[in-house]
DRENDO-1510 file (C-alpha; in Angstrom, 1 decimal, always signed):
<recs>
REC; n; res; u; v; w
REC; 1; MET; -131.9; +33.3; -15.8 .
REC; 2; ASN; -131.2; +33.1; -12.1 .
REC; 3; SER; -133.2; +29.8; -12.0 .
REC; 4; ILE; -131.0; +28.3; -14.7 .
REC; 5; ARG; -127.8; +29.5; -12.9 .
REC; 6; LYS; -129.0; +28.0; -9.6 .
REC; 7; ASP; -129.8; +24.7; -11.3 .
REC; 8; LEU; -126.4; +24.6; -13.0 .
REC; 9; ASN; -124.6; +25.4; -9.7 .
REC; 10; SER; -126.6; +22.7; -7.9 .
REC; 11; TYR; -125.8; +20.2; -10.7 .
REC; 12; LEU; -122.1; +21.0; -10.7 .
REC; 13; GLY; -121.8; +21.0; -6.9 .
REC; 14; MET; -123.6; +17.6; -6.5 .
REC; 15; THR; -121.7; +16.0; -9.4 .
REC; 16; LYS; -118.4; +17.1; -7.8 .
REC; 17; ARG; -119.6; +15.7; -4.5 .
REC; 18; ASN; -120.5; +12.3; -6.1 .
REC; 19; ILE; -117.1; +12.2; -7.9 .
REC; 20; LEU; -115.2; +12.9; -4.7 .
REC; 21; ILE; -117.1; +10.4; -2.7 .
REC; 22; TYR; -115.9; +7.6; -5.0 .
REC; 23; LEU; -112.3; +8.9; -5.4 .
REC; 24; LYS; -111.8; +9.4; -1.7 .
REC; 25; ASP; -113.2; +6.0; -0.7 .
REC; 26; LYS; -110.0; +3.9; -1.0 .
REC; 27; MET; -111.8; +0.6; -0.4 .
REC; 28; THR; -114.5; +1.2; -3.0 .
REC; 29; LEU; -111.8; +2.4; -5.5 .
REC; 30; LEU; -109.8; -0.8; -4.8 .
REC; 31; PHE; -112.7; -3.2; -5.2 .
REC; 32; SER; -113.8; -1.5; -8.4 .
REC; 33; MET; -110.4; -2.2; -9.8 .
REC; 34; LEU; -110.2; -5.7; -8.5 .
REC; 35; SER; -111.4; -7.4; -11.7 .
REC; 36; PRO; -109.0; -5.5; -14.0 .
REC; 37; LEU; -106.2; -6.3; -11.5 .
REC; 38; ILE; -107.1; -10.0; -11.6 .
REC; 39; VAL; -107.0; -9.8; -15.4 .
REC; 40; LEU; -103.6; -8.2; -15.3 .
REC; 41; CYS; -102.2; -10.8; -12.8 .
REC; 42; LEU; -103.6; -13.8; -14.7 .
REC; 43; TYR; -102.1; -12.4; -17.9 .
REC; 44; LEU; -98.6; -11.8; -16.4 .
REC; 45; LEU; -98.5; -15.1; -14.5 .
REC; 46; PHE; -100.2; -17.5; -17.0 .
REC; 47; LEU; -101.7; -16.2; -20.2 .
REC; 48; LYS; -99.0; -14.1; -21.7 .
REC; 49; ASN; -96.5; -16.9; -22.2 .
REC; 50; THR; -99.2; -19.2; -23.5 .
REC; 51; TYR; -100.3; -16.9; -26.3 .
REC; 52; VAL; -96.8; -15.7; -27.1 .
REC; 53; ASN; -95.5; -19.2; -27.4 .
REC; 54; SER; -98.5; -20.3; -29.5 .
REC; 55; ILE; -98.0; -17.5; -32.0 .
REC; 56; SER; -94.3; -17.9; -32.1 .
REC; 57; SER; -94.7; -21.6; -32.9 .
REC; 58; ILE; -96.9; -20.7; -35.9 .
REC; 59; PHE; -94.0; -18.6; -37.3 .
REC; 60; THR; -91.4; -21.2; -36.5 .
REC; 61; GLU; -93.3; -23.9; -38.4 .
REC; 62; SER; -93.8; -21.6; -41.4 .
REC; 63; GLY; -90.1; -20.5; -41.4 .
REC; 64; ALA; -91.1; -16.8; -41.0 .
REC; 65; ILE; -89.0; -14.6; -38.8 .
REC; 66; VAL; -91.0; -12.2; -36.6 .
REC; 67; ASP; -89.4; -10.3; -33.8 .
REC; 68; LEU; -90.6; -11.2; -30.3 .
REC; 69; SER; -91.3; -7.6; -29.5 .
REC; 70; ASP; -93.9; -7.5; -32.3 .
REC; 71; ILE; -95.6; -10.6; -30.9 .
REC; 72; ASN; -95.6; -9.1; -27.4 .
REC; 73; ALA; -97.1; -5.9; -28.8 .
REC; 74; LEU; -99.9; -7.9; -30.3 .
REC; 75; VAL; -100.7; -9.9; -27.1 .
REC; 76; ASN; -100.3; -6.8; -24.9 .
REC; 77; SER; -102.8; -4.9; -26.9 .
REC; 78; TRP; -105.3; -7.8; -26.3 .
REC; 79; LEU; -104.6; -7.5; -22.6 .
REC; 80; LEU; -105.1; -3.7; -22.6 .
REC; 81; SER; -108.5; -4.0; -24.3 .
REC; 82; GLY; -109.6; -6.6; -21.8 .
REC; 83; VAL; -108.5; -4.5; -18.8 .
REC; 84; LEU; -110.3; -1.5; -20.3 .
REC; 85; GLY; -113.5; -3.5; -20.9 .
REC; 86; THR; -113.7; -4.8; -17.3 .
REC; 87; SER; -112.8; -1.5; -15.7 .
REC; 88; VAL; -115.5; +0.4; -17.6 .
REC; 89; ILE; -118.0; -2.1; -16.2 .
REC; 90; THR; -116.8; -2.3; -12.6 .
REC; 91; VAL; -115.9; +1.4; -12.1 .
REC; 92; SER; -119.3; +2.6; -13.4 .
REC; 93; LEU; -121.1; +0.4; -11.0 .
REC; 94; SER; -119.0; +1.3; -8.0 .
REC; 95; SER; -119.3; +5.0; -8.8 .
REC; 96; LEU; -123.1; +4.7; -8.3 .
REC; 97; VAL; -122.6; +3.8; -4.6 .
REC; 98; PRO; -123.5; +7.4; -3.4 .
REC; 99; MET; -126.9; +6.9; -5.0 .
REC; 100; VAL; -127.6; +4.0; -2.7 .
REC; 101; GLU; -125.9; +5.5; +0.3 .
REC; 102; ASP; -128.0; +8.6; +0.1 .
REC; 103; LYS; -131.1; +6.4; +0.2 .
REC; 104; ALA; -129.8; +4.4; +3.1 .
REC; 105; ALA; -129.1; +7.6; +5.1 .
REC; 106; LYS; -132.4; +9.2; +4.0 .
REC; 107; ILE; -130.5; +12.0; +2.3 .
REC; 108; ASP; -132.8; +11.6; -0.7 .
REC; 109; PHE; -135.6; +12.8; +1.6 .
REC; 110; ASP; -133.6; +16.0; +2.2 .
REC; 111; TYR; -133.2; +16.5; -1.5 .
REC; 112; THR; -137.0; +16.1; -1.9 .
REC; 113; ALA; -137.6; +18.8; +0.7 .
REC; 114; SER; -135.1; +21.2; -0.8 .
REC; 115; PRO; -135.5; +23.4; -3.9 .
REC; 116; VAL; -133.2; +21.2; -5.9 .
REC; 117; LYS; -135.0; +19.5; -8.7 .
REC; 118; LYS; -135.2; +15.7; -8.8 .
REC; 119; SER; -133.9; +15.7; -12.3 .
REC; 120; ILE; -130.7; +17.6; -11.1 .
REC; 121; VAL; -130.2; +15.0; -8.4 .
REC; 122; PHE; -130.5; +12.1; -10.8 .
REC; 123; LEU; -128.3; +13.8; -13.5 .
REC; 124; SER; -125.6; +14.4; -10.8 .
REC; 125; TYR; -125.4; +10.7; -10.0 .
REC; 126; LEU; -125.3; +9.8; -13.7 .
REC; 127; SER; -122.6; +12.5; -14.5 .
REC; 128; GLY; -120.5; +11.6; -11.5 .
REC; 129; ALA; -120.4; +7.9; -12.4 .
REC; 130; PHE; -119.6; +8.7; -16.0 .
REC; 131; VAL; -116.8; +11.1; -15.2 .
REC; 132; ASN; -115.2; +8.6; -12.7 .
REC; 133; THR; -115.5; +5.8; -15.2 .
REC; 134; PHE; -114.0; +7.8; -18.1 .
REC; 135; PHE; -111.3; +9.2; -15.9 .
REC; 136; ILE; -110.1; +5.8; -14.5 .
REC; 137; ALA; -110.4; +4.1; -17.9 .
REC; 138; SER; -108.5; +6.9; -19.6 .
REC; 139; VAL; -105.7; +6.7; -17.0 .
REC; 140; ILE; -105.4; +2.9; -17.7 .
REC; 141; LEU; -105.4; +3.5; -21.5 .
REC; 142; SER; -102.8; +6.3; -21.2 .
REC; 143; GLY; -100.7; +4.0; -19.0 .
REC; 144; GLY; -100.9; +1.3; -21.6 .
REC; 145; PHE; -99.8; +3.6; -24.4 .
REC; 146; ILE; -96.9; +4.9; -22.3 .
REC; 147; VAL; -95.7; +1.3; -21.5 .
REC; 148; MET; -96.0; +0.5; -25.2 .
REC; 149; SER; -93.9; +3.6; -26.1 .
REC; 150; ILE; -91.2; +2.6; -23.6 .
REC; 151; GLN; -91.1; -0.9; -25.1 .
REC; 152; GLY; -90.9; +0.6; -28.6 .
REC; 153; ALA; -94.1; -1.1; -29.6 .
REC; 154; PHE; -96.3; +2.0; -30.1 .
REC; 155; ASN; -97.8; +1.6; -33.6 .
REC; 156; TYR; -100.8; +3.9; -33.4 .
REC; 157; THR; -101.6; +7.1; -35.3 .
REC; 158; PHE; -103.0; +10.2; -33.6 .
REC; 159; LEU; -106.5; +9.4; -35.0 .
REC; 160; GLU; -106.3; +5.8; -33.6 .
REC; 161; VAL; -105.4; +7.2; -30.1 .
REC; 162; LEU; -108.2; +9.7; -30.3 .
REC; 163; GLU; -110.7; +7.0; -31.4 .
REC; 164; SER; -109.6; +4.8; -28.5 .
REC; 165; PHE; -110.4; +7.5; -26.0 .
REC; 166; GLY; -113.7; +8.1; -27.8 .
REC; 167; VAL; -114.7; +4.5; -27.5 .
REC; 168; VAL; -113.8; +4.6; -23.8 .
REC; 169; ALA; -116.2; +7.5; -23.4 .
REC; 170; LEU; -118.8; +5.6; -25.3 .
REC; 171; GLY; -118.3; +2.6; -23.1 .
REC; 172; SER; -118.4; +4.7; -19.9 .
REC; 173; LEU; -121.7; +6.3; -20.9 .
REC; 174; SER; -123.2; +2.9; -21.9 .
REC; 175; ALA; -122.2; +1.2; -18.7 .
REC; 176; THR; -123.3; +4.0; -16.5 .
REC; 177; LEU; -126.7; +4.3; -18.2 .
REC; 178; PHE; -127.1; +0.5; -17.9 .
REC; 179; PHE; -126.2; +0.1; -14.3 .
REC; 180; ILE; -128.1; +3.2; -13.0 .
REC; 181; ILE; -131.3; +1.4; -13.9 .
REC; 182; PHE; -130.5; -1.5; -11.6 .
REC; 183; VAL; -129.0; +0.7; -8.8 .
REC; 184; SER; -132.0; +2.9; -8.7 .
REC; 185; PHE; -133.9; +0.0; -7.2 .
REC; 186; PHE; -131.4; -0.7; -4.4 .
REC; 187; LYS; -132.0; +0.9; -1.0 .
REC; 188; ARG; -129.2; -0.8; +1.0 .
REC; 189; THR; -125.4; -0.8; +0.3 .
REC; 190; PRO; -125.0; -4.5; +1.3 .
REC; 191; VAL; -127.3; -5.4; -1.6 .
REC; 192; LEU; -125.3; -3.3; -4.0 .
REC; 193; SER; -122.1; -4.8; -2.7 .
REC; 194; ALA; -123.3; -8.3; -3.4 .
REC; 195; PHE; -124.5; -7.3; -6.8 .
REC; 196; SER; -121.1; -5.7; -7.5 .
REC; 197; VAL; -119.2; -8.9; -6.6 .
REC; 198; ILE; -121.3; -10.9; -9.0 .
REC; 199; ILE; -120.8; -8.4; -11.8 .
REC; 200; SER; -117.1; -8.0; -11.1 .
REC; 201; THR; -116.6; -11.7; -11.2 .
REC; 202; ALA; -118.5; -12.2; -14.4 .
REC; 203; SER; -117.2; -9.2; -16.3 .
REC; 204; GLY; -113.9; -10.7; -17.2 .
REC; 205; PHE; -115.4; -13.8; -18.7 .
REC; 206; VAL; -118.2; -11.8; -20.5 .
REC; 207; VAL; -115.9; -9.4; -22.3 .
REC; 208; GLY; -113.3; -12.1; -23.1 .
REC; 209; ALA; -110.6; -10.7; -20.9 .
REC; 210; TYR; -109.6; -14.1; -19.4 .
REC; 211; ILE; -110.1; -16.2; -22.4 .
REC; 212; PRO; -110.9; -14.9; -25.9 .
REC; 213; LEU; -114.5; -15.5; -26.8 .
REC; 214; GLY; -113.4; -17.1; -30.0 .
REC; 215; GLN; -112.4; -20.1; -27.9 .
REC; 216; PHE; -116.1; -20.7; -27.0 .
REC; 217; SER; -118.9; -22.2; -29.1 .
REC; 218; ILE; -120.7; -20.0; -31.6 .
REC; 219; THR; -123.9; -20.1; -29.5 .
REC; 220; THR; -122.0; -19.0; -26.3 .
REC; 221; GLN; -120.3; -16.3; -28.3 .
REC; 222; LYS; -123.6; -14.9; -29.6 .
REC; 223; ILE; -125.0; -14.8; -26.0 .
REC; 224; LEU; -122.0; -13.1; -24.4 .
REC; 225; ASN; -121.4; -10.7; -27.3 .
REC; 226; ALA; -125.0; -9.4; -26.9 .
REC; 227; VAL; -123.8; -7.7; -23.7 .
REC; 228; PRO; -122.8; -4.0; -24.5 .
REC; 229; GLY; -119.6; -4.3; -22.6 .
REC; 230; SER; -118.4; -7.1; -24.9 .
REC; 231; VAL; -119.2; -4.9; -28.0 .
REC; 232; ILE; -117.2; -2.0; -26.6 .
REC; 233; THR; -114.3; -4.3; -25.7 .
REC; 234; GLY; -114.6; -5.7; -29.3 .
REC; 235; ILE; -114.2; -2.2; -30.8 .
REC; 236; LEU; -111.2; -1.4; -28.5 .
REC; 237; ARG; -109.7; -4.8; -29.4 .
REC; 238; ASN; -110.0; -3.9; -33.1 .
REC; 239; ILE; -108.4; -0.5; -32.7 .
REC; 240; LEU; -105.6; -1.7; -30.4 .
REC; 241; MET; -104.8; -5.0; -32.1 .
REC; 242; THR; -105.1; -4.1; -35.8 .
REC; 243; PRO; -101.8; -2.0; -36.0 .
REC; 244; PRO; -99.6; -4.8; -34.5 .
REC; 245; ILE; -101.4; -7.4; -36.7 .
REC; 246; ASP; -100.8; -5.2; -39.8 .
REC; 247; LYS; -97.2; -4.8; -38.9 .
REC; 248; ILE; -96.6; -8.5; -38.6 .
REC; 249; ASN; -98.6; -9.2; -41.7 .
REC; 250; THR; -96.3; -6.7; -43.6 .
REC; 251; ILE; -93.2; -8.6; -42.2 .
REC; 252; LEU; -94.7; -11.9; -43.4 .
REC; 253; GLY; -95.1; -10.4; -46.9 .
REC; 254; GLY; -97.8; -12.8; -48.0 .
REC; 255; VAL; -95.8; -15.9; -47.3 .
REC; 256; ASP; -98.7; -17.4; -45.4 .
REC; 257; ASN; -101.4; -16.3; -47.8 .
REC; 258; GLY; -103.1; -14.2; -45.1 .
REC; 259; SER; -103.7; -17.2; -42.8 .
REC; 260; PHE; -102.1; -15.4; -39.9 .
REC; 261; VAL; -104.5; -12.4; -40.0 .
REC; 262; SER; -107.6; -14.6; -40.4 .
REC; 263; SER; -106.5; -16.9; -37.5 .
REC; 264; VAL; -105.7; -14.0; -35.1 .
REC; 265; ARG; -109.0; -12.2; -35.9 .
REC; 266; SER; -110.9; -15.5; -35.3 .
REC; 267; ILE; -109.0; -16.5; -32.1 .
REC; 268; PHE; -109.1; -13.1; -30.4 .
REC; 269; SER; -112.6; -12.3; -31.6 .
REC; 270; LEU; -111.9; -9.1; -33.5 .
REC; 271; ASP; -115.1; -9.8; -35.5 .
REC; 272; LEU; -117.9; -10.7; -33.1 .
REC; 273; ASN; -120.4; -13.5; -33.6 .
REC; 274; MET; -123.8; -12.0; -32.6 .
REC; 275; PHE; -127.0; -11.9; -34.6 .
REC; 276; ILE; -124.9; -12.6; -37.6 .
REC; 277; ASN; -121.3; -14.0; -37.9 .
REC; 278; ASN; -118.4; -11.6; -38.2 .
REC; 279; PHE; -120.1; -8.5; -36.7 .
REC; 280; ASN; -117.7; -5.9; -37.9 .
REC; 281; ILE; -116.7; -2.5; -36.4 .
REC; 282; PRO; -119.4; -0.3; -38.1 .
REC; 283; ALA; -122.0; -2.8; -36.9 .
REC; 284; MET; -120.5; -2.7; -33.4 .
REC; 285; TYR; -120.6; +1.1; -33.3 .
REC; 286; LEU; -124.2; +1.1; -34.5 .
REC; 287; TYR; -125.2; -1.5; -31.9 .
REC; 288; SER; -123.6; +0.5; -29.1 .
REC; 289; ILE; -125.2; +3.8; -30.2 .
REC; 290; VAL; -128.7; +2.2; -30.5 .
REC; 291; PHE; -128.3; +0.5; -27.1 .
REC; 292; ILE; -127.4; +3.9; -25.5 .
REC; 293; GLY; -130.5; +5.4; -27.1 .
REC; 294; ILE; -132.7; +2.6; -25.7 .
REC; 295; LEU; -131.1; +3.1; -22.2 .
REC; 296; LEU; -131.7; +6.8; -22.4 .
REC; 297; VAL; -135.4; +6.2; -23.1 .
REC; 298; LEU; -135.6; +3.6; -20.3 .
REC; 299; ASN; -133.9; +5.9; -17.8 .
REC; 300; LEU; -136.3; +8.7; -18.8 .
REC; 301; VAL; -139.4; +6.5; -18.3 .
REC; 302; LEU; -138.1; +5.2; -14.9 .
REC; 303; PHE; -137.3; +8.7; -13.7 .
REC; 304; ARG; -140.7; +10.0; -14.6 .
REC; 305; ILE; -142.3; +7.1; -12.7 .
REC; 306; SER; -140.1; +7.5; -9.6 .
REC; 307; SER; -140.5; +11.3; -9.6 .
REC; 308; LYS; -144.2; +10.8; -9.1 .
REC; 309; ARG; -143.6; +8.8; -5.9 .
REC; 310; LYS; -144.8; +10.4; -2.7 .
REC; 311; TYR; -142.6; +10.3; +0.3 .
</recs>
């Protein structure tokens, strides 16, 4: 019993330490949010008006009257899903910096010489990164909901809000398990920094935060959508965009024979093109859960191999 209590205290203490290292490092925190901030800036400066005007023109041509606030709610929900998708990726990677810093400073040698189990050390890195990722993404999601409420564009039920946070948790776990595999091989922080820059730059394109993946060729879509982050973003996009789409569709009253819904779902990639066309929400959930299972096995195998290493 005492042994279990000691392991638990060690785990909680080290996890707290890894969380605080990330949160107190203002530069790491800033750079981990750089990609989501770029998405937000591009949206506000260029993309928003483009999409709002395009959708408005469709209604103008058909003679339908749809309030501008409803169109803004639809486009803003696409933005929020993109920002969440990129933040889950970049924050999870940046939160693993302590793992590399400890190797560079030879602190991992101290852990090896101490009574603390290697499994506890590894789990503390994993848990710290997961908590940071989920916390930051949850703050962004909450902020998005608050802004929508202020604008009078909050169309979500309690279950949809709860599901959104659940998907954020799923994405945080998936991204953390994925990146810890790569980070475990890094021994110097400059290498991790270079890797982070590449991932941060690419993440916005991969998850369709800059340009909806529906604008690309089917082949390109299938390649990009195979990335777990794209699937998580796809689930969030469905949850966040479906209520505004349904509201506008109700306003239209079938005047367009459902063409608006099908067009928006295609343009904004609500149904992903992966192994099959129109990869729907149940398939996305299944893909994400299976991928997490595979990552857990890979991490377990790599941990067992690394734990046998002699210092």
